[in-house]
C-alpha positions as CSV (number, residue, x, y, z in Angstrom):
1,M,-30.0,-4.8,4.1
2,G,-26.5,-5.5,2.8
3,R,-27.6,-4.7,-0.7
4,T,-29.2,-1.5,0.4
5,S,-26.1,-0.3,2.2
6,D,-24.0,-1.3,-0.8
7,A,-26.1,0.8,-3.1
8,R,-25.7,3.9,-0.8
9,N,-21.9,3.4,-0.6
10,K,-21.7,3.0,-4.4
11,I,-23.5,6.3,-4.9
12,L,-21.3,8.1,-2.3
13,E,-18.1,6.8,-3.9
14,A,-19.2,7.7,-7.4
15,A,-20.2,11.1,-6.3
16,R,-17.0,11.8,-4.5
17,T,-14.9,10.7,-7.5
18,L,-17.0,12.7,-9.9
19,I,-17.0,15.8,-7.7
20,E,-13.2,15.7,-7.3
21,Q,-12.6,15.3,-11.0
22,R,-15.3,17.5,-12.5
23,G,-16.9,19.6,-9.8
24,Y,-20.4,19.7,-8.4
25,S,-22.4,22.0,-10.6
26,A,-21.9,20.1,-13.9
27,L,-23.0,16.8,-12.4
28,G,-26.5,15.4,-12.7
29,V,-28.2,12.7,-10.6
30,A,-28.5,10.4,-13.6
31,E,-24.8,10.6,-14.3
32,I,-24.0,9.8,-10.7
33,C,-26.3,6.8,-10.7
34,T,-24.8,5.5,-14.0
35,A,-21.3,5.8,-12.6
36,A,-22.4,4.0,-9.4
37,G,-24.2,1.3,-11.4
38,V,-27.5,1.8,-9.5
39,P,-31.0,2.7,-10.7
40,K,-32.0,6.4,-10.3
41,G,-34.8,5.4,-7.9
42,S,-32.1,4.2,-5.5
43,F,-30.7,7.7,-5.3
44,Y,-33.8,9.2,-3.9
45,H,-34.3,6.4,-1.5
46,F,-31.1,7.6,0.3
47,F,-30.8,11.3,-0.6
48,A,-33.5,14.0,-0.9
49,S,-31.4,16.0,-3.4
50,K,-28.0,16.3,-5.1
51,Q,-27.2,18.9,-2.4
52,A,-28.0,16.5,0.4
53,L,-25.7,14.0,-1.3
54,A,-22.9,16.5,-1.5
55,L,-23.2,17.3,2.2
56,T,-23.0,13.6,3.0
57,V,-19.9,13.2,0.8
58,I,-18.3,16.1,2.6
59,D,-19.2,14.7,6.0
60,E,-17.9,11.2,5.2
61,H,-14.7,12.6,3.7
62,W,-14.1,14.7,6.8
63,T,-14.7,11.7,9.1
64,A,-11.9,9.9,7.3
65,Q,-9.6,12.9,7.1
66,Q,-10.2,13.9,10.7
67,Q,-9.3,10.4,11.9
68,Q,-6.0,10.6,9.9
69,W,-5.2,14.1,11.2
70,S,-6.0,13.0,14.8
71,E,-3.6,10.1,14.5
72,L,-0.8,12.2,13.0
73,L,-1.2,15.3,15.1
74,G,-1.9,13.3,18.3
75,S,1.0,11.0,18.2
76,D,3.8,10.9,20.8
77,R,6.3,12.5,18.4
78,A,7.6,16.0,19.0
79,P,5.2,18.8,17.9
80,L,7.1,20.0,14.9
81,E,7.6,16.4,13.7
82,R,3.9,15.9,13.9
83,L,3.3,18.8,11.6
84,R,5.9,17.5,9.1
85,D,4.1,14.1,9.3
86,L,0.8,15.8,8.3
87,F,2.5,17.6,5.4
88,E,4.0,14.4,4.1
89,A,0.7,12.5,4.4
90,T,-1.0,15.3,2.5
91,E,1.5,15.1,-0.3
92,E,1.3,11.4,-0.4
93,F,-2.5,11.5,-0.6
94,Q,-2.2,13.7,-3.7
95,R,0.4,11.4,-5.2
96,A,-1.9,8.4,-4.7
97,G,-4.8,10.3,-6.1
98,R,-2.8,11.1,-9.2
99,Q,-1.8,7.5,-9.7
100,E,-5.4,6.4,-9.4
101,A,-7.1,9.1,-11.4
102,G,-4.3,10.0,-13.8
103,L,-4.2,13.6,-12.5
104,V,-4.0,15.5,-9.2
105,V,-7.5,16.0,-8.0
106,G,-6.8,18.5,-5.3
107,C,-8.7,18.9,-2.0
108,L,-12.4,18.1,-2.1
109,F,-13.1,20.8,0.5
110,G,-11.0,23.4,-1.3
111,N,-12.5,22.5,-4.7
112,L,-16.1,22.9,-3.4
113,A,-15.3,26.1,-1.5
114,A,-14.0,27.7,-4.6
115,E,-17.0,26.5,-6.7
116,L,-19.9,26.9,-4.3
117,S,-19.1,29.3,-1.5
118,N,-21.2,32.0,-3.1
119,Q,-24.0,29.7,-4.4
120,V,-24.9,27.1,-1.7
121,P,-25.0,28.5,1.8
122,E,-25.4,25.1,3.5
123,I,-22.3,23.7,1.8
124,R,-20.4,26.9,2.5
125,D,-21.3,26.8,6.2
126,R,-20.3,23.2,6.5
127,L,-17.0,23.8,4.9
128,Q,-16.3,26.7,7.2
129,E,-16.9,24.4,10.2
130,I,-14.5,21.9,8.8
131,F,-11.7,24.4,8.1
132,E,-12.2,25.8,11.7
133,A,-11.8,22.3,13.0
134,Q,-8.6,21.8,11.1
135,I,-7.3,25.1,12.5
136,D,-8.2,23.9,16.0
137,M,-6.2,20.7,15.5
138,I,-3.1,22.5,14.2
139,E,-3.3,25.2,16.8
140,K,-3.0,22.6,19.6
141,V,0.2,21.4,18.1
142,I,1.6,24.9,17.7
143,V,0.7,25.7,21.3
144,E,2.7,22.6,22.4
145,A,5.6,23.7,20.2
146,K,5.6,27.2,21.6
147,D,5.4,26.0,25.2
148,A,8.4,23.7,24.5
149,G,10.4,26.6,23.0
150,Q,10.2,25.1,19.6
151,A,8.3,28.0,18.1
152,G,9.0,31.7,18.6
153,P,7.5,33.4,21.7
154,A,5.8,36.1,19.6
155,V,3.9,33.6,17.4
156,D,0.1,34.1,17.5
157,T,-0.9,30.4,17.6
158,R,-4.4,30.9,16.1
159,D,-3.2,33.1,13.3
160,A,-0.3,30.7,12.6
161,A,-2.7,27.7,12.5
162,R,-5.0,29.5,10.1
163,S,-2.0,30.4,7.9
164,I,-0.9,26.8,7.8
165,V,-4.3,25.6,6.8
166,A,-4.5,28.3,4.1
167,Q,-1.0,27.3,2.9
168,I,-2.0,23.6,2.7
169,E,-5.0,24.5,0.6
170,G,-3.0,26.9,-1.6
171,R,-0.3,24.4,-2.3
172,V,-2.8,21.6,-3.0
173,L,-4.5,24.0,-5.5
174,L,-1.2,24.8,-7.1
175,A,-0.4,21.0,-7.3
176,K,-3.8,20.5,-9.0
177,L,-3.2,23.4,-11.5
178,L,0.3,22.1,-12.4
179,D,-0.6,18.4,-11.9
180,D,2.4,18.1,-9.7
181,P,2.2,16.8,-6.1
182,A,5.8,18.0,-5.5
183,Q,4.3,21.5,-5.1
184,L,3.5,20.5,-1.5
185,G,7.1,20.0,-0.7
186,T,7.6,23.5,0.5
187,L,5.0,23.3,3.3
188,W,7.6,22.2,5.9
189,Q,10.2,24.9,5.3
190,N,7.6,27.6,5.0
191,S,6.0,26.6,8.2
192,L,9.3,26.6,10.1
193,G,9.7,30.2,9.1
194,L,6.1,31.0,9.9
195,L,6.5,29.6,13.4
196,Q,9.8,31.4,13.9
197,V,11.4,28.1,14.8
198,P,14.9,28.8,16.3
199,A,17.7,26.9,14.5
200,A,18.5,25.0,17.7
201,A,14.9,23.7,17.9
202,R,14.7,22.4,14.3
203,P,14.7,18.7,13.9
204,A,17.8,17.0,12.6
205,G,18.4,17.4,8.9
206,V,16.5,20.7,8.7
């Protein structure tokens, strides 16, 4: 049973890495199996198709990311500080990815959305669900900030949360294009303006 589980994990890890670096459409099952070091028959033991594999990769990546976001956005720090923690963790993730892969790989979800949103409805729908979940998580923090007087009273919390998620994705895409994780460094200042944060409510050093 241990060997079976190990083969599945190897396929998932190889697929995630290859999708991040090269995209989904250009990949074949044989290439994924070669990278994973498992026979092709093992692939179909676990996954009915390449699309089924991609959906599993997406779900597993989201499980890990959701846990990290929950820890950062659900901490006992002030709401605005939690947002900054998320931005810093996002930048650090891209820096770590660059160090490991030799280039900025971007966001798995954003990459797939750009590549497949008009081609594979099942993947598009799943990505929509994930982005909405991200918006939900960020909106809760914005609501707290607004209730505490740390965000402007006129701020539409849902729209602001959606804009922040879009900004994260856009900045990660720019970081990938320029191979420069520092492109994410503007997220914090941009969000302070977006949330109409009064000068008196801004954390020290801002």
